[in-house]
C-alpha positions in Angstrom: -35.2 -16.4 -22.2 -35.7 -17.8 -19.0 -33.5 -21.0 -19.8 -30.7 -18.5 -20.7 -31.0 -16.5 -17.5 -30.8 -19.7 -15.5 -27.7 -21.0 -17.5 -25.9 -17.8 -17.0 -26.5 -18.0 -13.2 -25.4 -21.5 -13.1 -22.1 -20.7 -14.9 -21.5 -17.6 -12.9 -21.6 -19.7 -9.7 -19.5 -22.8 -10.9 -17.0 -21.0 -13.2 -13.8 -20.4 -11.4 -13.0 -16.7 -10.8 -10.2 -15.3 -13.1 -7.1 -13.9 -11.0 -6.9 -10.1 -11.2 -4.1 -8.4 -13.3 -3.5 -6.1 -10.5 -0.7 -7.8 -8.4 -1.9 -5.7 -5.1 -5.4 -7.2 -5.5 -5.9 -9.5 -2.6 -6.0 -13.2 -3.2 -8.9 -15.4 -2.1 -6.7 -16.8 0.8 -5.5 -13.4 2.0 -9.0 -12.1 2.1 -10.0 -15.1 4.1 -7.2 -14.8 6.6 -8.1 -11.1 7.3 -11.4 -11.8 9.0 -9.6 -14.7 11.1 -6.7 -12.2 12.0 -9.1 -9.4 12.8 -10.8 -11.8 15.2 -7.7 -12.8 17.0 -5.8 -9.5 17.5 -2.7 -9.6 19.5 -2.3 -7.2 22.4 0.4 -5.1 20.8 -1.8 -4.9 17.7 -4.9 -3.7 19.7 -2.7 -1.0 21.4 -1.5 0.2 18.1 -4.9 0.1 16.5 -6.3 2.2 19.2 -3.8 5.0 18.3 -4.2 4.6 14.4 -8.0 4.2 14.0 -10.3 6.8 12.8 -7.4 8.9 11.5 -6.2 9.6 14.9 -2.6 9.8 13.8 -1.9 13.0 11.7 -5.1 12.6 9.8 -3.7 9.4 8.2 -6.3 6.6 7.5 -5.0 3.1 8.4 -6.7 -0.1 7.7 -6.2 -3.1 10.2 -5.3 -6.6 8.9 -5.4 -5.4 5.3 -4.9 -7.9 2.4 -2.4 -6.9 -0.3 -1.8 -9.5 -3.0 -1.0 -12.8 -1.3 -0.1 -11.1 2.1 -2.0 -9.5 4.9 -0.4 -6.3 6.4 -1.0 -5.6 10.1 -1.8 -1.8 9.4 -2.1 -0.3 5.9 -2.2 3.5 4.9 -3.3 3.5 1.1 -2.8 7.3 1.1 1.0 7.1 1.3 1.3 3.3 0.5 2.8 2.5 4.0 2.4 -0.9 5.7 3.3 -1.0 9.5 4.1 -4.5 10.8 4.6 -5.4 14.5 7.2 -7.9 14.9 6.6 -10.3 17.9 7.8 -13.5 19.1 5.9 -15.1 16.0 8.4 -13.4 13.7 11.5 -15.0 15.4 12.3 -17.6 12.9 10.6 -15.8 9.9 13.3 -13.3 8.8 13.6 -15.1 5.3 9.8 -14.9 4.7 9.5 -11.4 5.9 12.3 -10.3 3.7 10.6 -12.0 0.7 7.3 -10.2 1.7 9.2 -6.9 2.2 10.8 -7.2 -1.4 7.4 -8.0 -3.0 5.9 -5.0 -1.2 8.8 -2.8 -2.4 8.2 -4.0 -6.0 4.7 -2.8 -5.7 5.8 0.7 -4.5 4.9 -0.1 -0.8 7.1 1.0 2.1 7.2 -1.3 5.1 7.9 -0.1 8.6 8.6 -2.7 11.1 8.2 -2.2 14.7 8.9 -4.7 17.4 6.2 -5.5 20.1 8.9 -4.8 22.7 9.7 -1.2 21.4 6.0 -0.5 21.3 5.6 -1.7 24.9 8.5 0.3 26.1 8.2 3.6 23.9 4.6 3.8 22.5 5.0 7.6 22.0 8.3 7.0 20.0 6.8 4.4 17.7 3.9 6.6 17.0 6.2 9.4 16.3 8.2 7.2 13.8 5.0 6.0 12.1 3.7 9.6 11.6 7.3 11.0 10.4 7.5 8.1 7.8 3.9 8.9 6.6 4.5 12.6 6.3 7.9 11.9 4.5 6.3 9.4 2.1 3.4 12.2 1.5 5.9 14.8 0.7 7.8 12.4 -1.7 4.5 11.7 -3.3 3.4 15.3 -3.7 6.9 16.2 -5.1 6.8 13.4 -7.7 3.2 14.4 -8.7 4.3 18.2 -9.1 7.2 17.1 -11.0 5.0 15.0 -13.5 2.5 17.8 -13.6 5.2 20.3 -14.5 6.6 18.1 -17.2 3.1 17.6 -18.7 2.7 21.6 -18.8 6.1 22.3 -20.1 6.0 22.5 -24.0 8.6 20.4 -25.6 10.6 22.7 -27.9 12.3 21.3 -30.7 15.9 22.4 -32.0 14.1 24.4 -34.8 12.2 26.7 -32.3 9.0 24.6 -32.9 8.3 25.9 -36.3 9.4 23.3 -38.4 12.2 25.4 -40.1 15.5 26.9 -39.1 15.4 30.6 -38.5 17.9 32.8 -40.2 20.5 34.4 -38.1 20.7 38.2 -38.6 24.0 39.7 -39.0 
């Protein structure tokens, strides 16, 4: 029995991890990058994080440098599936890559809000208001969709035969 336990342990250590079927599950590379990115936060990210952390913005919980699939989002709110990206000079030549990334996020039903670092520096309150209004709009849309699905589930499906399996005679 002891040998079986040891072989299982060795196989679990040396066997490669199978990829997740969930496309939003972070990849190993993205997970590794998150800790590195958290350690080297840019000044605009630090400013915005001080306003978003601990549910300070309308009670919405944001995560910083959150891995989603193969990508790392600057800020992510799971409640409303919202990614907030701060575009700085680093993004200057990356429009194509950002478009591919945004398309991937959209395919996963995740909304992306891009904010420039200069807008954040010039109009911090306006940027926070835009994030808050976007999160509230997404929450309303999600709640409406949820109510619609619940209502459809509760509404009995009536057949053309009045649900009885036979046609009713018309009284004259």
